[in-house]
N, C-alpha and C positions, 0 to 999 in steps of 0.2 A: 444809459449804463452805469452813472455814476449821480449819488445824493450826495446833498452838504453832509460834513462827518457829523455823530452826534456829542454835542458839548459836555454833557455829562460822562462818558463814557465810552471807553476805546472796545470796541466789539467787534465781533466778526467781520471781516469785508472792511475793515477801518484802514486808510492809507497814511500814514505818516512820514514825514521829511526824514533827511539825515538818517538813512538806516545803514544797512552793512550788507555787503556780499564779498565772500572770500577771494572774487578775482577779479573786482574793479576797484583798484585803488585808484583817488583821484577824478572818483565818477560821481555824480549826484545819484545816489542811490534811495529808493524809497523801502517801506516795508509795509506789507500786509498781514493784518493779523487772520490769525486765522483759529485762534482759541474758541471752544465753544460758546455760544452766545451765551447757552444758561450758565455758565459758569462764570461768564466776565460779567452778567448782569449782575449774580449773587457774592460776585468779588471771592468765588471761592478756591483761588490759582493763587499761588505765589509769585507765579510768572506766565508772563503772554506771549506765545509760539509765534512768529512770523516767518514769511519767505518774502527775499528780496523781490524789488520792482528795480529795471534798469531801461534808460530810453531804449528804444531801437535799434537807433543809431550804434549806441554802445555795444549793445547786445551783435549788431552785425560784425564788430571788432573783436569779439569773443567769441562764444559758445555759437551763435549762427553762424556766424564767418569758419569757424571752424569746421562744421558740421558740412557747408558747402564746397570747403576746399577738399578736404578729404573724400568728398564725392568726386570734387573734379579729378584729383588725381586718380581714383578709382576707373573713371570712365576714359581716363586717356591710357592706361595702362592696360584697358579692356582693348581700346583700340588697338594698339600696337600688337596685343596680345592674337586678334584674329587677323592682323596683315600676316603675322609669323606664322597664323593656322594654314595661311593659303599659301604659303611658301613650306610648310613644310619644315617650318622649324619649332623647335620645343618650346613654349611658353618659358618653361621654369630654366632657360638660358637668363633671362631678365636679372631672376632672382642671385644669379652668382657670376656675373659677367658684366661689365660696365656698357652701357648701350653705344660710346665710341669705340669701341673693341669690337662690338656686335656689327657695327657697321663698316668697318676696315675689314673685318677678318670675314664676313658670311654677307652682307647684303652689294658691297662694291661689287664684287666679283659677279654677283648675279646680274648687274648690267650688262657688262661682257657676255653673258650668255642669254641675254634677252628674258631672263626673268622675271628683272622688275624693269621700270624704266626710271629715267633720272625724276621725271615729275612727281612718281608717285614714292621715291625716295625722298623726296622734298618735302613731299607730305606727311612722311612717317619722322622726319628730323622735329615735325614740329612737336610731337608728342613730349617727346623727354625734356625739352625745352619748357613747357609749362610744366610739366611735372616738378623739374627741378626749383622752378620759381615758388610752386605753392608749395613743395615740402619746406624751401627757407622759411615762408611765412609762418608754417606751423613752429621752425627752429627759435624762430627770433621772436615773435609776437610784437614788433613792432607794428605800429599805425600803419607807415607810408608802404612798408613792405606788402603787411596785409591787403590794404588797399589794390596795390595793383596786382595782385593776387584774384583778388574779389572782381578785378574786370575782368581776367581772364576765365572767372568760372561765373561768368553773368548767368548763364542758364541755370546752373545749379544752385544760385543766391534765388532764383526767382522760381524756382522749384520749392525751396527751402521756405521763402515766405507764402507762396501759396498753401502750403500744408499747416504751418503756423495760422494764419487766418482762416484755415478749415477746421482748427482744434487736432490737426492730426498727426503732430511734433509731439512726439511722446518728450513729458520733461518741463515744457514752455507754455506759455498761456499769454495770450495777445489779447491787450488794455488798450483799447483806441480811444485815442482823446484822453487818456488820462490826466485829470489835475496836479497840476505842480505847485510849489510854493514858490511864489514871484517871476512864475513863468507862466507863459503860454502852454495851455495843454497840450501834451507830445504822447505820439504811438508810445507804448511802454511793454515790458516782457514780464512776465513772473516767472521767476526760475525755482519750479515746481519741487525738484529735489534737496536744495538747501533750506535748511530749518535750524532757524535760530530765534531768540528769547530776550526778552527784557524783564526787569524784575516786577512788580507791581507799582512799585514806590515811584519807578521812573514813567510808567504807563500814566499817573496821575500830575506826574509835572509836564508830560507831552500835552495833553490838556489846556495847559494854560499856557505852554508855549516855552522854551526854553530857546535862548542866544548863547552866542559863546562862551562872553563873560561870566551869564551865571552858572554854564556848564563848567568852567576853569575855576569857579568860586568856589562849586558846591556839587562835584562829581559823584557820582556813585559808584563805588569799588567793584572793578572786572565788568563793568558794563561795557558792551562791544561798541555800543553805539547809545546818542548820536555821535555822529561823526562830521566836523564842520572843516569843509574843505575851503571856504572863505570866510571873512569876519562878517560877511553880512545873511552867511547861513541860519535859519532860524527854522529847528525843531518842533513840528506842531502837526496833529491832525489834519490833512488837506481834503480827504473826501470818504466815501464809502459806497463802496462797491454793492452795488444794487440787484435785487433778487429778478431774475434767476441765476444771474450772472454769476455770482457767488456760492451757490449752489452747483452750479457747472463747473466753477475752478476746482470747490473742494473735493466734487467727483473726480475732476481729471487726477488732481492731487492724492487722493485716497487709492485708486486705482495702482498707483506705481508702488503702494507698498503693501497691498493685500490680494495681489493675485498669488491663488496657489495652485499648484502644478498638483496631479495624484497620477499614477500607473493606470496606463489602459485596460481595460478586463479583454481578455484571450477573448473573442468570441466565440472561437469553437466550444468555449465550455460551459455557452449559454443551452448547447444541444439537449444537455441532459435535462433540461427543464421542458423540452419539447417531444421527452418519451411517451406522455400520456395523450398525447392527441396524435401518435404517429408520424413527427415530422423529424425524429431525431436526426435522421441521416440528410435530410434536406441541406 
């Protein structure tokens, strides 16, 4: 999936360390160049565009985890709704009334009338607790709280990972065993919706490598990266995504921004075109 980086040029598919991603502070982010090969080779561009690449584990605590947790909330809300349907209780009551009040005023009296058993009520009670923990994770964004929610959302996490592995999760692209700077290869995720850039003079410096001291002594104004999390971080190209994966990634990326919708044609209008063959009333 990866080749060694080209030493003389940052080209489409080149991956470099010390990149930038908006919601991944404190994470070792990489950048994947998406600027066209021909423009890069002929040095026609003043900037190089890149998309961030983050470790899969960190992605699960951010974007991937949010998708799974939101799905978990939806699934448990639907489970409550299905029980309410069977008891002829409107699902809309959940939008206006706390579950504790619904339980007290509607569900507990149904035990006395034997419309619902205590065991079934206990089972229903688990759903609001899971929803509450998942909602708390989305609100707090703290790793410990998110991890607890992901444990509860294991089924949804498995589903998200399956979609990611099958290239069916819109906006994200899995990079298996991606080479990294000073670390073992890591499963990583490219964030296709997030596009940044570096000036061409920075791209030239990345080819020879930049350490923290070098950057602090000679920064480039307004450059978003390199970002050095530790003193030992080193900004350099680490790999190049090989064909056909780079073309496949670019196809996935382009589909996010080039989908075009047009109004459907009323099929009844086509009947006028069938008059000459006598099928206009078919």
